C-alpha positions as CSV (number, residue, x, y, z in Angstrom):
1,M,0.0,0.0,0.0
2,K,1.3,3.5,-0.9
3,L,0.9,6.2,1.7
4,C,2.2,9.7,2.1
5,F,3.6,10.5,5.5
6,A,2.8,14.2,5.8
7,T,6.4,15.2,6.7
8,N,9.8,15.9,5.2
9,N,11.6,14.9,8.4
10,Q,13.8,12.0,7.2
11,H,14.3,10.8,10.9
12,K,10.5,10.3,11.2
13,I,10.2,8.6,7.8
14,Q,13.0,6.1,8.7
15,E,11.6,5.4,12.1
16,I,8.1,4.8,10.8
17,S,9.2,2.8,7.7
18,A,10.9,0.4,10.2
19,L,7.7,0.1,12.2
20,L,5.3,-0.4,9.3
21,G,7.3,-3.0,7.5
22,P,7.7,-4.0,3.8
23,H,4.0,-4.0,2.8
24,F,3.9,-0.2,2.9
25,S,5.6,2.3,0.7
26,L,6.0,5.7,2.3
27,S,6.5,8.9,0.5
28,S,7.3,12.3,1.9
29,L,5.5,15.6,1.3
30,E,8.2,16.6,-1.1
31,A,7.8,13.3,-3.1
32,I,4.1,14.2,-3.8
33,G,5.0,17.7,-4.8
34,C,4.0,19.4,-1.6
35,H,6.6,22.1,-0.9
36,T,4.4,24.1,1.5
37,D,5.1,24.3,5.2
38,I,1.7,23.1,6.3
39,P,0.4,25.5,9.0
40,E,-0.2,24.2,12.5
41,P,-2.5,26.9,13.9
42,Y,-4.6,24.8,16.2
43,A,-4.7,24.7,20.0
44,T,-4.3,20.9,20.4
45,I,-2.1,18.2,19.1
46,A,-5.1,16.3,17.7
47,E,-6.3,19.3,15.7
48,N,-2.8,19.9,14.2
49,S,-2.6,16.3,13.2
50,L,-6.0,16.4,11.6
51,G,-5.3,19.7,9.9
52,K,-2.1,18.3,8.2
53,A,-3.8,15.2,7.0
54,R,-6.8,17.1,5.7
55,Y,-4.6,19.5,3.8
56,V,-2.8,16.7,2.0
57,W,-6.0,14.9,1.1
58,E,-7.8,18.0,0.0
59,Q,-4.9,19.6,-2.0
60,F,-3.3,16.4,-3.5
61,G,-6.0,13.7,-3.2
62,V,-3.4,11.3,-1.8
63,N,-4.0,8.7,1.0
64,C,-1.9,9.8,3.8
65,F,-1.3,10.1,7.5
66,A,0.0,13.0,9.6
67,D,1.3,13.0,13.1
68,D,1.8,15.7,15.7
69,T,3.7,15.2,18.8
70,G,4.1,17.3,22.0
71,L,6.1,17.1,25.1
72,E,4.0,17.9,28.2
73,V,5.8,18.9,31.3
74,Y,3.5,18.8,34.3
75,A,5.3,21.5,36.4
76,L,5.0,23.9,33.5
77,E,1.2,23.3,33.1
78,R,1.9,20.9,30.3
79,A,4.1,23.3,28.3
80,P,5.5,23.2,25.7
81,G,2.7,20.9,24.5
82,V,1.3,21.9,21.1
83,L,4.1,24.4,20.8
84,S,6.9,21.8,21.3
85,A,8.6,22.4,17.9
86,R,8.5,26.2,18.2
87,Y,9.0,26.5,22.0
88,A,12.0,28.8,21.7
89,G,10.8,30.5,18.6
90,P,9.9,30.1,14.9
91,Q,13.4,28.8,14.0
92,R,12.3,25.3,15.4
93,D,15.8,24.6,16.8
94,A,15.9,21.5,19.0
95,H,18.8,22.8,21.1
96,D,17.2,26.2,21.7
97,N,14.0,24.4,22.7
98,M,15.8,22.1,25.1
99,D,17.8,24.9,26.6
100,L,14.7,27.0,27.2
101,L,12.9,24.0,28.8
102,L,15.8,23.3,31.1
103,T,16.0,26.9,32.1
104,N,12.2,27.0,32.8
105,L,12.5,23.9,34.9
106,Q,15.2,25.3,37.2
107,G,13.9,25.2,40.8
108,H,11.2,22.7,40.1
109,A,11.5,19.4,42.0
110,N,8.8,17.7,39.9
111,R,10.4,17.0,36.5
112,S,7.8,14.5,35.3
113,A,6.6,14.8,31.8
114,R,5.0,12.8,29.0
115,F,5.4,12.6,25.2
116,V,2.2,12.2,23.3
117,T,1.7,11.5,19.6
118,I,-1.5,11.7,17.7
119,I,-1.7,10.3,14.1
120,T,-4.5,11.1,11.7
121,L,-4.9,8.7,8.8
122,V,-7.1,9.5,5.8
123,I,-7.9,6.8,3.2
124,D,-10.3,7.7,0.4
125,G,-11.6,10.7,2.5
126,V,-12.3,8.7,5.7
127,Y,-10.4,9.9,8.8
128,Q,-9.2,7.9,11.8
129,Q,-7.0,9.0,14.7
130,F,-4.6,7.0,16.9
131,E,-2.8,8.1,20.1
132,G,0.3,7.0,21.9
133,S,2.0,8.4,25.0
134,V,4.9,7.6,27.3
135,E,5.5,8.9,30.8
136,G,8.9,9.9,32.0
137,E,10.9,12.8,33.2
138,I,13.1,15.7,32.0
139,I,16.7,15.2,33.2
140,T,19.0,18.1,34.0
141,E,21.4,17.8,31.1
142,K,21.5,16.6,27.5
143,R,22.7,13.0,27.0
144,G,23.0,11.0,23.8
145,S,23.2,11.8,20.1
146,Q,20.5,9.5,18.6
147,G,16.9,10.6,17.8
148,F,15.8,14.2,17.5
149,G,13.8,16.9,19.3
150,Y,13.8,16.6,23.0
151,D,15.2,13.0,23.0
152,P,18.5,14.0,24.8
153,I,16.7,15.3,27.9
154,F,13.7,12.8,28.1
155,R,14.1,9.6,30.1
156,A,11.1,7.2,29.9
157,E,9.7,5.8,33.1
158,G,11.7,2.8,34.3
159,Q,14.7,3.5,31.9
160,T,18.2,4.6,32.6
161,K,18.9,5.9,29.1
162,T,17.4,9.0,27.5
163,F,15.7,8.4,24.1
164,A,18.8,9.9,22.5
165,E,21.0,7.3,24.1
166,M,18.9,4.4,22.8
167,T,19.2,2.6,19.4
168,M,16.2,3.1,17.1
169,A,15.1,-0.4,18.0
170,E,15.2,0.3,21.7
171,K,13.3,3.5,21.3
172,N,10.7,1.8,19.1
173,N,10.0,-0.7,21.8
174,L,8.5,2.0,24.1
175,S,8.2,5.4,22.5
176,H,5.0,7.4,22.2
177,R,5.3,7.5,18.4
178,A,5.8,3.7,18.3
179,R,2.7,3.2,20.4
180,A,0.6,5.4,18.1
181,F,2.0,3.8,15.0
182,A,1.4,0.3,16.4
183,Q,-2.3,1.2,16.5
184,L,-2.1,2.6,13.0
185,N,-0.2,-0.5,11.8
186,A,-2.8,-2.8,13.3
187,Y,-5.6,-0.8,11.6
188,L,-3.8,-0.8,8.2
189,Q,-3.0,-4.6,8.4
190,Q,-6.8,-5.2,8.8
191,A,-7.6,-2.8,6.0
192,K,-5.2,-4.1,3.3
């Protein structure tokens, strides 16, 4: 089955291709001719995910799925949340985002947080959403060079390594994105 993954983030495409397996061929936004930075103006992760999938379906008529992910830090009233990618500004710089988060958490004893991913799938105009989350905490310094985003400062519950210190296979065993995509994958396997 051919699907567009509504992203140009090659890290995400590699991660999800490994999860979905050989029966699915993923293309990026660029591969379908979409060179637009799809706006994410909504107040929730679910709405942003839906908005991206709807845009691709309506503009290109391509079966696709879109994800949106947020890091919710409980001591910061679930910030950065829906603004996770742009937490430190429109430049979307992961190191700037992590630095700001670590600064904002200074003096907070409670460093618990969760990652949440919501995926919206659209096939022939029919929409379906899937959610995955993982609880953990924000550590005090960056560790590891794998992954992307906030991975160097997030340690999942019961783990000693940050996501950035794990191999892709280790991360895929427990990450929020892997959990959401497991639901997507199960749905697609039944639908094919």
